[in-house]
C-alpha positions in Angstrom: -17.6 103.9 -68.1 -13.9 104.0 -68.8 -13.7 106.0 -71.9 -16.2 104.9 -74.6 -15.1 101.3 -74.8 -15.2 99.8 -71.3 -18.0 99.6 -68.8 -17.8 98.3 -65.3 -20.8 97.7 -63.1 -20.0 97.4 -59.4 -22.0 95.2 -57.0 -22.9 97.3 -54.1 -24.9 94.9 -51.9 -24.1 91.7 -50.1 -25.3 88.3 -51.4 -26.1 89.6 -54.9 -26.1 86.8 -57.4 -27.5 88.7 -60.4 -27.5 92.3 -61.4 -29.5 94.4 -63.8 -27.2 96.6 -65.9 -27.9 99.3 -68.4 -25.6 99.2 -71.5 -25.5 102.1 -73.9 -26.7 101.6 -77.4 -24.5 99.2 -79.4 -23.0 95.7 -79.2 -21.2 94.8 -76.0 -19.2 91.7 -74.9 -18.7 90.4 -71.4 -15.1 91.0 -70.5 -14.7 87.7 -68.6 -17.2 85.4 -70.2 -17.2 86.6 -73.9 -21.1 86.7 -74.1 -22.6 89.2 -76.5 -25.2 91.7 -75.3 -27.2 94.4 -77.1 -27.5 97.9 -75.6 -30.3 98.4 -73.0 -31.1 96.7 -69.8 -29.6 93.2 -69.3 -29.5 90.8 -66.4 -26.0 89.3 -65.7 -24.6 86.9 -63.2 -22.7 88.6 -60.4 -20.5 85.9 -58.8 -18.3 87.0 -55.9 -14.8 87.8 -57.1 -15.8 88.3 -60.8 -16.3 92.0 -61.6 -19.1 92.8 -64.1 -17.4 94.4 -67.0 -18.1 94.8 -70.7 -16.3 96.2 -73.8 -17.8 97.6 -76.9 -17.6 95.2 -79.8 -15.4 96.5 -82.7 -13.4 98.9 -80.5 -9.8 99.5 -81.3 -8.7 97.6 -78.2 -11.0 94.5 -78.8 -8.1 92.1 -79.3 -6.6 93.1 -75.9 -10.0 92.8 -74.2 -10.6 89.3 -75.8 -7.6 88.0 -73.9 -9.6 88.2 -70.6 -12.2 85.7 -71.7 -9.9 83.5 -73.7 -7.8 82.8 -70.6 -4.6 84.1 -72.2 
């Protein structure tokens, strides 16, 4: 967690294609794909070169975070 609004899940093993991540309670959005997730355990794609990161929906920095998945 980086503060209360950004969560990054590192991939620690070679050849991992998918990762199970625990998200705290609330609504979360994939930083790079814009997909919505509810808190709890979720399975996410873990392609090489694309960090797994989420931001909390409704956070004060949401507009900044949206630029990552809008390609701006």
